[in-house]
C-alpha positions, 0 to 999 in steps of 0.5 A, a space after each residue: 499500500 501506498 500513501 499520499 505521496 506515493 510512497 510505499 508504507 505497508 507491504 503485505 505477504 500472504 501464505 494460504 492453507 489447503 483449503 485456500 485460507 490466509 493462514 499467516 501474513 506478514 505486514 511491513 511498515 515503511 517511513 517516507 524514506 523507504 526505511 522499513 520501521 516494523 514487521 508484524 507477523 500474524 498466523 490464524 487458527 481454523 477452528 469450528 467457530 471461531 478464527 483466532 489471530 495469534 495477536 489474540 484476536 478472533 472471529 467469531 463464525 456462524 455454522 456455514 463459517 461466516 464471520 459473527 462478530 469480531 473480539 476487536 470491535 465490541 457489540 458488531 453482529 454481522 449479517 448476511 443473505 444466502 449469497 454470502 453478502 454482508 446485509 448488515 453490520 450492527 454496532 450497538 445503536 446504528 447499523 450500516 445496511 447493505 444494499 445490492 445490485 447486479 451482484 454489486 454492493 450499491 449504497 450503505 445506510 446508516 439506521 439509527 436506534 430511533 428509526 432515522 436513516 441516512 445514506 452513507 455511501 455509494 457505489 459506482 463500479 467498472 462493469 466490464 471489469 471482474 474483482 479479482 482482489 475481493 476476499 473470496 480471492 484473497 482467502 478470506 471467505 469468512 469475511 463476505 462475498 464483495 461485488 462482482 466488479 471492480 469499483 470506481 467511484 465511492 461517494 458520501 462521507 468526506 472527499 470521493 474516491 476515484 478508482 482506476 487500475 492496472 492490469 495483468 494480460 490475464 485480467 487480474 489487478 496488477 494495481 490499484 490507484 485511488 484519487 490518481 495515487 498508487 495505492 496497491 499493488 497485487 502479485 500472484 503466485 
């Protein structure tokens, strides 16, 4: 990942188990001068209804293997539709309700406990570009299915985000640019 100055600030290397799930990640963080300032290894242990991380955090799982909650986010509860898309993330007095159209996340609204709702974010896509960097492709299907196409714009809270991409010849994403700055690069093995 890159910062707004185009400098590398994080590299994540992942290893996968026989089921195709992430088993280990190494996150390396860099300062603007390109010097590595920290290096964190996280291992993932898969049990029946829990994924335990070596940092002590964990994901609680439904019987179908999808995440109910994350121990680092107290009071969070996630629900999914029958296709594996997140439909709602409940966080105490707020619910982030997800709406989909044609296999892509269309918008997220916040619904408050007093039955007041407001728009949170709106999404547009490159409908001719397959999403090759979603949770399913990155060994984390338990986090929910993501949009079938690559995001073009996200509007709502703060500065609008505009995305462009570079691709390998096979159609896999090589690089992601956010608001004209290199945001992430991908290598496939």
